[in-house]
NUROLUM-146155 format. One record per residue (C-alpha): residue number from 1; residue in three letters; x, y, z. Coordinates in steps of 0.1 Angstrom, whole numbers. Example, Ala and Ser with C-alpha at 12.3 -4.5 7.8 and 13.67 -1.06 7.14 Angstrom:
BEGIN
<1,ALA,<123,-45,78>>
<2,SER,<137,-11,71>>
//
This chain:
BEGIN
<1,MET,<58,151,71>>
<2,HIS,<84,124,63>>
<3,LYS,<118,137,55>>
<4,HIS,<119,119,21>>
<5,LYS,<108,140,-8>>
<6,ILE,<94,123,-39>>
<7,ILE,<102,139,-72>>
<8,GLU,<70,145,-92>>
<9,LYS,<68,124,-124>>
<10,ASN,<41,118,-151>>
<11,PRO,<19,91,-135>>
<12,ILE,<13,74,-169>>
<13,LYS,<51,70,-176>>
<14,ARG,<56,58,-140>>
<15,LEU,<28,32,-144>>
<16,LEU,<40,20,-178>>
<17,ALA,<75,16,-163>>
<18,ASN,<60,-8,-137>>
<19,LEU,<41,-27,-165>>
<20,ARG,<72,-35,-185>>
<21,ASP,<68,-73,-178>>
<22,HIS,<32,-72,-190>>
<23,LYS,<36,-49,-221>>
<24,ASN,<25,-77,-245>>
<25,LEU,<-8,-81,-225>>
<26,LEU,<-12,-43,-227>>
<27,TYR,<-7,-43,-265>>
<28,ILE,<-31,-72,-271>>
<29,ALA,<-58,-56,-249>>
<30,SER,<-53,-23,-268>>
<31,SER,<-55,-41,-302>>
<32,PHE,<-88,-57,-292>>
<33,SER,<-102,-23,-281>>
<34,ILE,<-92,-8,-315>>
<35,LEU,<-107,-37,-335>>
<36,ASN,<-139,-36,-315>>
<37,LYS,<-143,1,-323>>
<38,LEU,<-136,-3,-360>>
<39,PHE,<-164,-28,-363>>
<40,ASP,<-186,-7,-340>>
<41,LEU,<-182,23,-364>>
<42,ALA,<-193,2,-395>>
<43,PRO,<-231,3,-390>>
<44,PRO,<-235,39,-401>>
<45,ALA,<-217,30,-433>>
<46,LEU,<-242,1,-437>>
<47,ILE,<-271,25,-432>>
<48,GLY,<-257,49,-458>>
<49,LEU,<-253,20,-483>>
<50,SER,<-288,7,-477>>
<51,VAL,<-303,42,-483>>
<52,ASP,<-281,44,-514>>
<53,ILE,<-295,10,-526>>
<54,VAL,<-332,20,-521>>
<55,ALA,<-327,54,-536>>
<56,ARG,<-306,46,-567>>
<57,GLU,<-313,8,-571>>
<58,ASP,<-290,-5,-599>>
<59,LYS,<-270,26,-599>>
<60,SER,<-259,24,-563>>
<61,TRP,<-224,22,-551>>
<62,LEU,<-226,-16,-545>>
<63,ALA,<-239,-21,-581>>
<64,LYS,<-204,-14,-593>>
<65,PHE,<-192,-47,-578>>
<66,GLY,<-217,-69,-597>>
<67,TYR,<-246,-68,-573>>
<68,GLU,<-271,-51,-597>>
<69,SER,<-305,-61,-583>>
<70,VAL,<-317,-46,-551>>
<71,PRO,<-324,-80,-534>>
<72,GLN,<-288,-91,-541>>
<73,GLN,<-274,-59,-527>>
<74,LEU,<-296,-61,-495>>
<75,ILE,<-286,-98,-490>>
<76,PHE,<-249,-88,-493>>
<77,LEU,<-255,-60,-467>>
<78,ALA,<-272,-85,-444>>
<79,ILE,<-243,-109,-446>>
<80,CYS,<-219,-80,-440>>
<81,SER,<-240,-70,-410>>
<82,ILE,<-238,-105,-395>>
<83,ILE,<-200,-105,-399>>
<84,ILE,<-197,-71,-384>>
<85,TRP,<-219,-76,-354>>
<86,THR,<-202,-110,-347>>
<87,ALA,<-168,-95,-349>>
<88,GLU,<-178,-65,-328>>
<89,SER,<-192,-89,-301>>
<90,LEU,<-162,-111,-302>>
<91,PHE,<-137,-83,-298>>
<92,GLU,<-158,-67,-271>>
<93,TYR,<-156,-100,-252>>
<94,LEU,<-118,-102,-258>>
<95,TYR,<-110,-66,-248>>
<96,GLY,<-131,-70,-217>>
<97,LEU,<-113,-103,-208>>
<98,TYR,<-78,-89,-214>>
<99,TRP,<-83,-55,-198>>
<100,ARG,<-97,-71,-167>>
<101,ASN,<-70,-97,-165>>
<102,LEU,<-44,-69,-169>>
<103,ALA,<-62,-49,-141>>
<104,GLN,<-61,-79,-118>>
<105,ILE,<-24,-85,-126>>
<106,VAL,<-15,-49,-120>>
<107,GLN,<-35,-47,-88>>
<108,HIS,<-18,-78,-75>>
<109,LYS,<17,-68,-86>>
<110,LEU,<15,-32,-73>>
<111,ARG,<0,-42,-39>>
<112,ILE,<27,-69,-34>>
<113,LYS,<55,-46,-46>>
<114,ALA,<43,-17,-24>>
<115,TYR,<39,-40,7>>
<116,ASP,<73,-56,0>>
<117,HIS,<89,-22,-3>>
<118,LEU,<70,-10,28>>
<119,GLN,<85,-38,49>>
<120,LYS,<120,-27,39>>
<121,LEU,<116,9,51>>
<122,GLU,<131,19,84>>
<123,MET,<110,23,115>>
<124,GLU,<115,61,113>>
<125,PHE,<91,61,83>>
<126,PHE,<63,44,102>>
<127,GLU,<67,68,131>>
<128,SER,<61,98,108>>
<129,ASP,<32,82,88>>
<130,SER,<-2,68,98>>
<131,THR,<-13,32,95>>
<132,GLY,<-47,44,81>>
<133,ARG,<-31,63,53>>
<134,LEU,<-9,34,44>>
<135,MET,<-39,11,44>>
<136,THR,<-57,35,20>>
<137,VAL,<-27,34,-3>>
<138,LEU,<-24,-3,-3>>
<139,ASN,<-61,-10,-6>>
<140,ASP,<-83,19,-19>>
<141,ASP,<-57,36,-42>>
<142,ILE,<-47,3,-59>>
<143,ASN,<-84,-6,-63>>
<144,GLN,<-90,28,-79>>
<145,LEU,<-63,20,-105>>
<146,GLU,<-78,-14,-111>>
<147,ARG,<-112,1,-118>>
<148,PHE,<-96,25,-143>>
<149,LEU,<-78,-3,-162>>
<150,ASP,<-111,-23,-161>>
<151,GLU,<-129,3,-181>>
<152,GLY,<-112,37,-184>>
<153,ALA,<-82,27,-205>>
<154,ASN,<-105,11,-231>>
<155,LYS,<-127,42,-232>>
<156,ILE,<-97,64,-239>>
<157,ILE,<-84,42,-267>>
<158,GLN,<-118,39,-284>>
<159,LEU,<-124,76,-281>>
<160,ILE,<-91,83,-299>>
<161,ILE,<-99,57,-326>>
<162,THR,<-134,72,-331>>
<163,VAL,<-120,106,-337>>
<164,LEU,<-93,94,-361>>
<165,ILE,<-115,69,-382>>
<166,VAL,<-147,90,-383>>
<167,GLY,<-128,122,-389>>
<168,GLY,<-108,106,-418>>
<169,ALA,<-140,91,-434>>
<170,MET,<-158,124,-432>>
<171,THR,<-129,143,-447>>
<172,PHE,<-127,118,-475>>
<173,LEU,<-164,120,-484>>
<174,ALA,<-171,157,-478>>
<175,PRO,<-140,176,-468>>
<176,ASP,<-158,210,-468>>
<177,ILE,<-187,200,-447>>
<178,SER,<-166,178,-424>>
<179,LEU,<-149,210,-412>>
<180,LEU,<-181,220,-396>>
<181,ALA,<-180,188,-375>>
<182,PHE,<-144,194,-365>>
<183,ILE,<-151,229,-351>>
<184,PRO,<-163,217,-317>>
<185,ILE,<-133,193,-312>>
<186,PRO,<-107,220,-304>>
<187,VAL,<-132,236,-280>>
<188,ILE,<-139,203,-263>>
<189,LEU,<-102,194,-261>>
<190,ILE,<-91,228,-247>>
<191,GLY,<-120,227,-223>>
<192,SER,<-110,191,-213>>
<193,ILE,<-74,201,-206>>
<194,LYS,<-85,230,-185>>
<195,PHE,<-109,208,-166>>
<196,GLN,<-81,183,-162>>
<197,SER,<-57,208,-147>>
<198,LYS,<-83,219,-122>>
<199,LEU,<-95,184,-114>>
<200,SER,<-60,170,-107>>
<201,PRO,<-53,189,-74>>
<202,ARG,<-89,184,-63>>
<203,TYR,<-87,147,-66>>
<204,LYS,<-53,147,-49>>
<205,ASP,<-69,164,-20>>
<206,VAL,<-98,138,-21>>
<207,ARG,<-72,110,-17>>
<208,GLU,<-55,128,11>>
<209,LYS,<-88,133,29>>
<210,ALA,<-96,96,24>>
<211,GLY,<-63,87,40>>
<212,ASP,<-70,110,70>>
<213,LEU,<-105,94,74>>
<214,ALA,<-90,59,72>>
<215,SER,<-64,68,98>>
<216,ARG,<-90,80,122>>
<217,LEU,<-111,49,118>>
<218,ASN,<-80,26,122>>
<219,ASN,<-69,44,154>>
<220,ASN,<-103,44,169>>
<221,LEU,<-109,7,162>>
<222,LEU,<-75,-2,177>>
<223,GLY,<-81,20,207>>
<224,MET,<-118,10,214>>
<225,LEU,<-109,-2,250>>
<226,THR,<-95,33,258>>
<227,ILE,<-125,50,242>>
<228,LYS,<-149,30,262>>
<229,SER,<-130,32,295>>
<230,PHE,<-128,70,292>>
<231,ALA,<-165,73,279>>
<232,THR,<-154,94,250>>
<233,GLU,<-176,78,224>>
<234,GLU,<-195,110,216>>
<235,TRP,<-163,130,213>>
<236,GLU,<-147,104,190>>
<237,LEU,<-179,103,170>>
<238,SER,<-178,141,166>>
<239,ARG,<-141,139,155>>
<240,LEU,<-150,112,130>>
<241,LYS,<-179,134,117>>
<242,LEU,<-154,162,111>>
<243,ASP,<-130,140,91>>
<244,SER,<-159,124,72>>
<245,LYS,<-174,158,64>>
<246,SER,<-140,171,52>>
<247,TYR,<-138,141,29>>
<248,GLN,<-173,148,17>>
<249,LYS,<-166,184,10>>
<250,SER,<-134,176,-8>>
<251,ASN,<-153,152,-30>>
<252,ASN,<-181,177,-36>>
<253,LYS,<-156,203,-49>>
<254,ALA,<-143,178,-74>>
<255,ILE,<-178,166,-84>>
<256,LYS,<-191,201,-90>>
<257,LEU,<-163,207,-115>>
<258,SER,<-166,174,-133>>
<259,ALA,<-204,175,-134>>
<260,ALA,<-203,208,-153>>
<261,PHE,<-182,194,-181>>
<262,ILE,<-208,174,-201>>
<263,PRO,<-236,201,-202>>
<264,LEU,<-211,227,-215>>
<265,ILE,<-197,206,-244>>
<266,ARG,<-232,194,-255>>
<267,PHE,<-238,229,-270>>
<268,ALA,<-206,227,-290>>
<269,ILE,<-217,193,-303>>
<270,LEU,<-252,206,-311>>
<271,PHE,<-236,233,-333>>
<272,ALA,<-217,207,-354>>
<273,PHE,<-247,184,-357>>
<274,LEU,<-271,211,-369>>
<275,SER,<-245,223,-394>>
<276,ILE,<-242,189,-410>>
<277,LEU,<-280,184,-408>>
<278,ILE,<-289,216,-425>>
<279,ILE,<-260,223,-449>>
<280,GLY,<-256,187,-459>>
<281,GLY,<-294,184,-463>>
<282,LEU,<-295,214,-486>>
<283,ARG,<-267,201,-507>>
<284,CYS,<-284,167,-510>>
<285,TRP,<-317,185,-520>>
<286,GLN,<-298,205,-546>>
<287,GLY,<-284,173,-560>>
<288,ASN,<-248,181,-551>>
<289,MET,<-245,151,-527>>
<290,ALA,<-257,115,-528>>
<291,ILE,<-285,107,-504>>
<292,GLY,<-265,77,-491>>
<293,THR,<-235,100,-483>>
<294,TYR,<-258,124,-465>>
<295,SER,<-273,97,-445>>
<296,PHE,<-238,84,-436>>
<297,LEU,<-227,119,-426>>
<298,VAL,<-257,125,-404>>
<299,PHE,<-253,92,-385>>
<300,ILE,<-215,93,-383>>
<301,THR,<-215,129,-370>>
<302,GLN,<-233,116,-339>>
<303,ARG,<-208,87,-336>>
<304,LEU,<-180,112,-337>>
<305,LEU,<-193,139,-314>>
<306,TRP,<-216,122,-289>>
<307,PRO,<-189,99,-275>>
<308,LEU,<-170,131,-266>>
<309,THR,<-197,138,-240>>
<310,THR,<-182,108,-221>>
<311,LEU,<-149,126,-220>>
<312,GLY,<-158,142,-188>>
<313,HIS,<-164,108,-171>>
<314,VAL,<-133,95,-187>>
<315,LEU,<-112,124,-174>>
<316,ASP,<-129,121,-140>>
<317,ASP,<-119,84,-138>>
<318,TYR,<-85,93,-152>>
<319,GLN,<-77,119,-126>>
<320,ARG,<-89,98,-97>>
<321,SER,<-68,69,-109>>
<322,MET,<-37,90,-116>>
<323,ALA,<-40,106,-81>>
<324,SER,<-41,71,-67>>
<325,THR,<-13,59,-90>>
<326,ASN,<10,87,-78>>
<327,ARG,<3,78,-42>>
<328,VAL,<11,41,-48>>
<329,LEU,<42,47,-68>>
<330,ASP,<53,74,-43>>
<331,LEU,<53,47,-17>>
<332,ILE,<72,22,-40>>
<333,ASP,<98,49,-49>>
<334,MET,<104,58,-12>>
<335,PRO,<141,55,-7>>
<336,ILE,<153,27,15>>
<337,ASN,<178,41,40>>
<338,ILE,<187,8,56>>
<339,SER,<200,-19,33>>
<340,GLY,<218,-51,42>>
<341,GLY,<253,-61,34>>
<342,LEU,<265,-90,12>>
<343,LYS,<278,-113,40>>
<344,ARG,<256,-142,45>>
<345,ILE,<255,-159,79>>
<346,LYS,<236,-187,96>>
<347,PRO,<225,-185,132>>
<348,ILE,<246,-216,141>>
<349,GLU,<277,-198,130>>
<350,ILE,<272,-168,153>>
<351,ILE,<294,-167,185>>
<352,GLY,<275,-138,200>>
<353,LYS,<300,-111,208>>
<354,ILE,<285,-76,205>>
<355,LYS,<303,-43,205>>
<356,PHE,<290,-8,204>>
<357,LYS,<320,14,193>>
<358,ASN,<317,52,195>>
<359,VAL,<280,50,185>>
<360,SER,<261,83,182>>
<361,PHE,<224,83,174>>
<362,SER,<194,107,175>>
<363,TYR,<158,102,165>>
<364,LEU,<144,124,137>>
<365,ASP,<141,160,148>>
<366,ARG,<152,152,183>>
<367,SER,<184,160,203>>
<368,PRO,<211,133,203>>
<369,LEU,<204,103,226>>
<370,LEU,<237,84,223>>
<371,LYS,<270,102,220>>
<372,GLU,<301,81,214>>
<373,PHE,<285,52,232>>
<374,ASN,<307,21,239>>
<375,LEU,<297,-12,252>>
<376,THR,<310,-48,249>>
<377,ILE,<288,-78,255>>
<378,ASN,<308,-111,257>>
<379,PRO,<294,-142,239>>
<380,GLY,<272,-164,260>>
<381,SER,<268,-139,288>>
<382,THR,<236,-124,302>>
<383,VAL,<237,-86,304>>
<384,GLY,<210,-66,322>>
<385,ILE,<203,-30,311>>
<386,VAL,<185,-7,335>>
<387,GLY,<179,29,338>>
<388,ALA,<152,57,339>>
<389,THR,<127,63,310>>
<390,GLY,<144,78,280>>
<391,SER,<179,67,290>>
<392,GLY,<183,47,257>>
<393,LYS,<177,11,268>>
<394,SER,<153,0,241>>
<395,THR,<171,22,216>>
<396,LEU,<202,-1,219>>
<397,VAL,<180,-31,208>>
<398,LYS,<166,-12,179>>
<399,LEU,<200,-2,167>>
<400,LEU,<213,-38,170>>
<401,LEU,<184,-50,149>>
<402,ARG,<191,-22,124>>
<403,LEU,<156,-8,127>>
<404,TYR,<173,26,127>>
<405,SER,<206,38,112>>
<406,ILE,<232,51,136>>
<407,ASP,<246,86,129>>
<408,GLN,<282,76,135>>
<409,GLY,<303,48,150>>
<410,VAL,<299,11,144>>
<411,ILE,<281,-18,160>>
<412,GLU,<299,-52,156>>
<413,LEU,<287,-87,159>>
<414,ASP,<316,-112,162>>
<415,GLU,<341,-84,152>>
<416,ILE,<322,-77,120>>
<417,SER,<301,-46,114>>
<418,ILE,<264,-55,114>>
<419,ASN,<261,-33,83>>
<420,SER,<281,-60,64>>
<421,TYR,<256,-88,72>>
<422,ASN,<226,-96,50>>
<423,LEU,<198,-78,69>>
<424,SER,<175,-109,71>>
<425,ASP,<203,-131,82>>
<426,LEU,<213,-106,110>>
<427,ARG,<177,-105,123>>
<428,ARG,<173,-143,122>>
<429,CYS,<202,-144,146>>
<430,ILE,<183,-123,172>>
<431,ALA,<152,-133,190>>
<432,LEU,<133,-104,205>>
<433,VAL,<106,-102,231>>
<434,SER,<95,-66,230>>
<435,GLN,<78,-46,257>>
<436,GLU,<50,-40,232>>
<437,THR,<39,-76,227>>
<438,TYR,<22,-81,194>>
<439,LEU,<3,-113,186>>
<440,PHE,<-13,-120,152>>
<441,HIS,<-49,-131,146>>
<442,GLY,<-47,-169,146>>
<443,THR,<-42,-198,169>>
<444,ILE,<-18,-200,199>>
<445,GLU,<1,-227,180>>
<446,GLU,<6,-204,150>>
<447,ASN,<18,-175,171>>
<448,ILE,<44,-195,190>>
<449,ALA,<57,-210,157>>
<450,TYR,<58,-176,140>>
<451,GLY,<93,-173,125>>
<452,ASN,<99,-210,127>>
<453,ASN,<74,-226,104>>
<454,LYS,<93,-260,105>>
<455,ALA,<86,-264,142>>
<456,ASN,<66,-295,151>>
<457,GLN,<40,-299,179>>
<458,LYS,<65,-312,204>>
<459,GLN,<89,-283,199>>
<460,ILE,<60,-258,202>>
<461,LYS,<49,-274,235>>
<462,GLU,<84,-275,249>>
<463,ALA,<88,-238,242>>
<464,ALA,<55,-230,259>>
<465,GLU,<66,-250,289>>
<466,VAL,<98,-231,293>>
<467,ALA,<79,-198,290>>
<468,GLU,<55,-211,317>>
<469,ALA,<26,-208,292>>
<470,ASN,<17,-245,288>>
<471,GLN,<-4,-247,319>>
<472,PHE,<-29,-219,309>>
<473,ILE,<-30,-231,273>>
<474,LYS,<-41,-266,283>>
<475,GLN,<-70,-251,303>>
<476,LEU,<-84,-234,272>>
<477,PRO,<-112,-253,254>>
<478,LEU,<-92,-258,222>>
<479,GLY,<-58,-257,238>>
<480,TYR,<-31,-248,212>>
<481,LYS,<-57,-245,185>>
<482,THR,<-75,-216,203>>
<483,ILE,<-80,-185,182>>
<484,ILE,<-66,-155,202>>
<485,GLY,<-82,-127,181>>
<486,GLU,<-65,-96,167>>
<487,ARG,<-35,-85,188>>
<488,GLY,<-43,-114,212>>
<489,GLN,<-73,-95,226>>
<490,LYS,<-88,-128,240>>
<491,LEU,<-59,-133,263>>
<492,SER,<-46,-114,293>>
<493,GLY,<-15,-92,291>>
<494,GLY,<5,-117,310>>
<495,GLN,<-6,-146,288>>
<496,CYS,<3,-127,257>>
<497,GLN,<37,-120,270>>
<498,ARG,<43,-156,279>>
<499,ILE,<34,-166,243>>
<500,ALA,<58,-140,230>>
<501,ILE,<85,-154,252>>
<502,ALA,<77,-189,239>>
<503,ARG,<79,-176,203>>
<504,ALA,<114,-162,209>>
<505,ILE,<125,-194,226>>
<506,LEU,<113,-215,196>>
<507,LYS,<132,-193,173>>
<508,ASP,<164,-206,189>>
<509,ALA,<185,-177,179>>
<510,PRO,<221,-172,193>>
<511,ILE,<212,-138,207>>
<512,LEU,<181,-134,229>>
<513,ILE,<167,-99,238>>
<514,LEU,<141,-96,265>>
<515,ASP,<128,-60,265>>
<516,GLU,<106,-57,296>>
<517,ALA,<97,-93,290>>
<518,THR,<82,-97,324>>
<519,ALA,<65,-64,327>>
<520,SER,<29,-77,322>>
<521,VAL,<32,-109,342>>
<522,ASP,<23,-114,379>>
<523,ASN,<49,-121,405>>
<524,GLU,<43,-158,406>>
<525,THR,<47,-161,368>>
<526,GLU,<78,-139,369>>
<527,ALA,<93,-162,395>>
<528,ALA,<86,-191,373>>
<529,ILE,<101,-174,342>>
<530,GLN,<132,-165,364>>
<531,ARG,<136,-202,372>>
<532,SER,<136,-209,335>>
<533,LEU,<160,-182,325>>
<534,GLU,<190,-204,331>>
<535,LYS,<177,-228,306>>
<536,ILE,<166,-201,282>>
<537,THR,<199,-182,283>>
<538,SER,<222,-212,281>>
<539,ASN,<246,-212,251>>
<540,ARG,<234,-178,239>>
<541,THR,<241,-141,244>>
<542,THR,<212,-126,263>>
<543,ILE,<203,-89,268>>
<544,VAL,<177,-83,294>>
<545,ILE,<161,-48,296>>
<546,ALA,<142,-46,328>>
<547,HIS,<119,-24,348>>
<548,ARG,<119,-50,376>>
<549,LEU,<155,-52,388>>
<550,SER,<148,-87,402>>
<551,THR,<148,-98,366>>
<552,VAL,<184,-89,361>>
<553,ARG,<197,-97,396>>
<554,ASN,<215,-128,385>>
<555,ALA,<229,-113,352>>
<556,ASP,<266,-117,345>>
<557,GLN,<268,-80,341>>
<558,ILE,<244,-51,347>>
<559,VAL,<247,-18,327>>
<560,VAL,<231,13,342>>
<561,LEU,<221,40,317>>
<562,ASP,<214,76,323>>
<563,LYS,<205,99,294>>
<564,GLY,<223,77,269>>
<565,ASN,<254,73,289>>
<566,ILE,<267,43,309>>
<567,VAL,<271,54,345>>
<568,GLU,<276,21,362>>
<569,VAL,<286,-14,352>>
<570,GLY,<289,-45,374>>
<571,THR,<271,-74,391>>
<572,HIS,<241,-69,413>>
<573,ASP,<262,-72,444>>
<574,SER,<290,-49,433>>
<575,LEU,<266,-23,422>>
<576,ILE,<249,-24,456>>
<577,GLN,<282,-17,471>>
<578,ASN,<288,13,448>>
<579,ASN,<261,32,466>>
<580,ASN,<250,50,434>>
<581,ILE,<221,51,410>>
<582,TYR,<216,14,409>>
<583,LEU,<213,13,447>>
<584,ASP,<187,41,445>>
<585,LEU,<167,20,419>>
<586,TRP,<169,-11,441>>
<587,ASN,<159,7,472>>
<588,VAL,<129,22,455>>
<589,GLN,<117,-11,443>>
<590,SER,<125,-28,476>>
<591,GLY,<104,-1,494>>
<592,LEU,<135,9,514>>
<593,ARG,<135,45,501>>
<594,LYS,<110,68,485>>
<595,LYS,<112,74,447>>
<596,ASN,<137,102,442>>
<597,ASN,<129,118,408>>
<598,ILE,<134,84,392>>
<599,GLU,<109,74,366>>
<600,PHE,<108,38,353>>
<601,GLN,<101,26,318>>
//
């Protein structure tokens, strides 16, 4: 679990707080829902009036307004019916239009807001959460909320209006008999609240299981090469079946409870309907109630009570959407531990002097990796960093990029703490070629120009030439327009790494970091890249983290790390003379000495 804890809040209040900019649209959509329901409830009144006209003729209720003959009264009712049906249809169209527009706006806003917030979270968050779960939140959960706003919100509003309007009309016409119709309502409401309290945790579990299933699918699709090479298709299928079955069982538990709701409340509704039907009918037969009023009460009772049978579906949709809403808003409310400073800086203004001053750092739930670490990198110099796996080489890069927060100490760039710089400005000043090369689905040209969308074709080609990538790109059928597939899967590892190097070169940042940048290229390509390093590293500070020591042989300074500590510093020649760890590393790679408990990253 991630160390951040989200404080539970009412999902409706949290959602409304995020809809402040669109409250007018919310009010308009709600108004149209109310008006539609008012006109929708009018037909039972028309039926009551028509029965009253036929039964009492010139003594009917409408006759009091000057329509004495039956034909006049019926024509008047017909005109009213046309107006009512037209208005009902118009407002049904309008509420559908406005609610759906609101749903699309909310869906877009929350997805963009959640993704924008996600990008600002530290890498520690991504290490403790799964990509599949985050995809479920950004996609499925937001879509669930959209579906609720499409229909569910309107149903809730119209249900409330039905109870208020119909209940008020029945109380006005026959207060004693109307009480019989109201008896089931408390039973239905209490039952609904209990069902809601039981459904809420079940649907929360459903969403969690959906996230687990999405995570499994995402991991398997990304690791398909490994699955096939280890012939573990059947094993992975069985694991997927378990996750899918778990999701199915979680859904079934929620469905069993929600499906039982409607049959139970039907009997409460039947009691009220029979009471009105029998007692009202007897009073009308005895002459104590007008036949038109009785007709109205019989029809309106159904309009009052039968919609309550949909309460189960409404609650079902509500609980699903609120579970999803909480998950989306939990992500949006996740605290950002790494925020930028106020100082703005342009890459051209950076000199490139880097200092680690008494820096201590540990990954979450792990022992300290760096303790009072000190290192100075002079501007314009090339510094190689070598050492065994876990010695902290790549960690230094992540801390410089502020992907993680240090526990204590300070990291300076040009004598100013990197915490003082605007975060985006700081990262624009650093070009990174990571050991885990990541290319986006698209063309080679788009991937090289990533991060420098103003680059022209000539600049892209020049960067590719420096990275020794131009030759293999020209041999592809579509050249720079070649689609490389997700994660660059249509290219070899070495080709991907050369494109990543070209991308960093084109960024033209004052600080260049090569983190195992030649790890996936062949010896010939590495030699070619080495020839270009002088041009790549000119007029910029360069940090080279290397598995192959030949990569850093010509560095101005080589730093040897061991368990987070600097154990040697010097040039290649001086370190060879020291007859220490670096010499052991060099001899191992040169084949002069067997590997002596040294593991390379």
